[in-house]
N, C-alpha and C positions, 0 to 999 in steps of 0.2 A: 213779872212778865216784862219783856222788852220788845218794843215795836220801833221800826224804822220806816219812815214814809217820806215821800216827796209831794208837797202840795204847793201849788202856785209858785214854782221855782224855789221853794224853801225846803231845806232838809230838816226833818223832825225826828227827834229821838225821844221816846217815852219809856220811862221805867215806872212800873206800878206794882203795888202789892195789895194784899187784903188784910193787913195788920190792924193795929189800933188807930192808925191815922195820925195826923198832926193837928193839934188844936188850933183853931183860928187865931187865938191870941198870941201864938208864937210863930206863925207862918212868916211874918215879916222879919223876925229875929234870927231865923235859922241860918241865914246867909251872912250874918255878921261875925267878924273875927272874935273868937273867944266865947261865943255862945254855945253852951252844951247843956243837955238835960241829963247827961250821964257822968258829970264830973270829969270830963276829959279835956283835951286842948281846945275843942271848938273851932278847929281849923279846916276840917274836911270839906264841908259845903262852902265855906268861904273861899277856899282854894279852887274848888270846882267853878264857882260863880266867876271868879277872876279869870280863869283860863277860858271859860266860855266867852266872856266879854272881850278878851284879847283876840279871840278868833272871830269876833264880829257877831256873836250870837247872844241869845237871851235865855235865861232859865227861870222857870216858875214852878210853883207847887200848888196843887189843888186836890180836892177830895176825890177819892175813887168811890163810886157808888156801888154797893151799899156801904162798904167800909174800906178803909185803907187810904193810901195816898198815891198821887201820880206826880212824878217829876218830869217836866217837859222841857227839852232843849230845842230851840229853833235857830237854825243857821240860814242866813240869807244866801242866795245863790251867788256863786262867783262867775262873772261873765267869762265865757270862753274866749280865748285870743284867736 
């Protein structure tokens, strides 16, 4: 599921699923370069996090109740000229 919202002058993008979820013990690791649970490059979420940071945003992951995961990207509003 993909949701887009504007809250308190911030743009929010949420991508959620109802899969197995992400264990708490690896939530902090998934954004690190080289980390993979599938024996792959481990660069995907690392690249996403860096792009979001360059654009002035933040990304986080949390549990989707009753199961699954939610990735949330928050961008601060850009003042209009």
